[in-house]
C-alpha positions in Angstrom: 0.0 0.0 0.0 1.4 3.4 -1.1 1.6 6.2 1.4 1.0 8.7 -1.4 -1.8 9.2 -3.8 -1.5 7.9 -7.3 -3.6 9.3 -10.2 -5.5 6.0 -10.5 -6.6 6.1 -6.8 -10.3 6.9 -6.2 -9.3 9.4 -3.5 -7.1 11.3 -6.0 -10.2 12.5 -7.8 -11.9 13.4 -4.5 -8.9 15.6 -3.6 -8.9 17.1 -7.1 -12.6 17.9 -7.1 -12.4 19.4 -3.6 -9.4 21.5 -4.8 -11.5 22.8 -7.7 -14.4 23.7 -5.3 -12.0 25.5 -3.0 -10.4 27.3 -5.9 -13.9 28.4 -7.1 -14.7 29.6 -3.6 -11.5 31.6 -3.3 -11.9 33.1 -6.7 -15.5 34.1 -6.1 -14.7 35.7 -2.8 -11.7 37.5 -4.2 -13.7 38.9 -7.2 -16.5 39.9 -4.8 -14.1 41.7 -2.4 -12.2 43.4 -5.3 -15.4 44.6 -6.9 -16.8 46.1 -3.7 -13.4 47.6 -2.6 -13.1 49.3 -6.0 -16.7 50.7 -5.8 -15.9 52.0 -2.3 -12.7 53.5 -3.4 -14.4 55.3 -6.4 -17.2 56.6 -4.1 -15.2 57.6 -1.0 -11.5 57.7 -2.0 -10.7 55.1 0.6 -11.6 51.5 1.6 -10.9 49.1 4.4 -9.1 46.0 3.1 -11.2 42.9 3.9 -14.0 44.8 5.6 -16.7 43.7 3.0 -15.3 40.2 3.0 -15.3 39.9 6.7 -18.7 41.5 7.3 -20.7 39.5 4.7 -22.2 36.2 5.9 -23.1 33.3 3.7 -25.4 31.3 3.4 -27.5 33.1 5.9 -27.2 35.8 8.7 -25.0 34.9 11.7 -23.5 31.9 9.9 -20.0 31.9 8.3 -18.5 35.0 7.1 -16.8 35.2 3.7 -13.4 35.6 5.5 -14.0 32.3 7.3 -14.9 30.6 4.0 -11.7 32.1 2.4 -9.6 30.9 5.4 -11.2 27.4 5.3 -11.0 27.0 1.5 -7.4 28.2 1.2 -6.2 25.7 3.9 -8.3 22.8 2.6 -7.3 23.7 -1.0 -3.6 23.7 -0.1 -3.9 20.3 1.6 -5.5 18.9 -1.6 -2.7 20.4 -3.7 -0.1 18.9 -1.4 -1.7 15.5 -1.7 -2.2 15.7 -5.5 1.1 17.2 -6.5 3.4 15.1 -4.3 5.2 13.5 -7.3 6.6 16.9 -8.4 8.4 17.5 -5.2 8.9 14.1 -3.5 10.3 12.4 -6.5 13.4 14.6 -6.5 12.4 16.5 -9.6 13.4 19.8 -8.0 17.2 20.2 -8.0 19.2 20.8 -4.9 19.8 24.4 -5.6 16.2 25.2 -6.4 15.0 23.2 -3.4 17.3 25.2 -1.2 16.0 28.5 -2.6 12.4 27.2 -2.3 13.0 26.3 1.4 14.5 29.7 2.1 11.6 31.4 0.5 9.1 29.3 2.4 10.9 30.0 5.7 10.8 33.7 4.9 7.0 33.5 4.1 6.6 31.6 7.4 8.5 34.2 9.4 6.6 37.1 7.8 3.3 35.4 8.3 4.0 34.7 11.9 5.0 38.3 12.5 1.8 39.5 10.8 -0.4 37.1 12.8 1.1 38.3 16.1 1.0 41.9 15.1 -2.6 41.9 13.9 -3.8 39.8 16.9 -1.9 42.1 19.3 -3.4 45.3 17.8 -6.9 43.7 17.7 -6.5 42.7 21.4 -5.3 46.2 22.3 -8.2 47.9 20.5 -10.7 45.6 22.2 -9.2 46.3 25.6 -9.1 50.1 24.9 -12.8 50.0 24.0 -13.7 48.0 27.1 -11.7 50.4 29.4 -13.8 53.3 28.1 -16.9 51.4 29.1 -18.2 50.2 25.7 -17.5 46.9 24.1 -16.4 47.7 20.5 -17.8 46.0 17.5 -14.9 43.6 17.0 -15.8 42.9 13.4 -15.4 46.6 12.5 -12.0 47.2 14.1 -9.2 48.1 11.6 -5.7 49.4 11.6 -4.4 52.1 9.2 -1.4 50.1 8.3 0.4 50.0 5.9 -1.5 52.9 4.3 -4.0 55.3 5.9 -6.0 55.3 2.6 -6.3 51.5 2.7 -6.5 50.3 6.3 -7.0 46.6 7.1 -9.9 45.0 8.9 -8.0 43.3 11.9 -10.1 40.1 12.0 -9.7 39.6 8.2 -6.0 40.3 8.4 -5.5 37.9 11.2 -7.3 35.1 9.3 -5.5 35.7 6.1 -2.1 35.7 7.7 -2.9 32.7 9.9 -3.8 30.8 6.7 -0.6 32.0 5.1 1.4 30.8 8.2 -0.2 27.4 8.2 0.2 26.9 4.4 3.8 28.1 4.3 4.7 26.1 7.5 3.2 23.0 6.0 5.0 23.6 2.7 8.3 24.2 4.5 7.7 20.9 6.4 7.0 19.0 3.2 10.1 20.6 1.5 12.4 19.4 4.3 11.2 15.8 4.3 13.6 13.3 2.9 13.3 12.8 -0.9 12.1 9.4 -2.1 13.1 7.8 -5.4 9.9 7.1 -7.4 10.0 4.3 -9.9 
C-alpha cells in the first residue's frame, strides 16, 4: 500500500474535485471583495481592506463570514494540492539548488506570516481592551488598523485570518520541503 496518492486512486479524484471547489470559492470571494473595494474606493476615495469580505455572511445571517470561507477553503485547497502534487516534489524533480531556494523562500514567508499574525492579533486585542476600558464593548468585526496605508486600512479580524492561513500553508509547505526525498520508480 502506497503512502502517497496515485492518479488512479479513487481518493485522488476526491482531492482534485475538492481543490476545484476550494479554488472556485477563493476566486469568487476575491472577485466579490475586489469589486466592492473598487466601488468603495471610487465613491469615497478610501476603503478598508477585507471589511466587506469579513462582514458578509453566507449562506444566511449569523453563519459563516466570507473571511471564514476564504480561510477554510485556502487551507483545505492547499492540503488537496499537497496530496495531489506530491510527485513533483517528492520524486526529486526539483534540483538541490532550487529546493534550497524554495526552502529559504518558504521559511521567509513563514516568518513574515508569523509576525503579521502576532502583530494583527496584538493590535486587535489592544483595540478591544481600549474599548472596554472606556466602558463600551467595541464591534470587534469593524476594528481596523491604518497600516500599511491610511488610505487602505486593514480589517483586523480579516488580516489575522488571512495571515494565519498563510502561516499554516507556508509552514506545511516548509515541512514538506524538508522531508527526505524518495526515489519514485
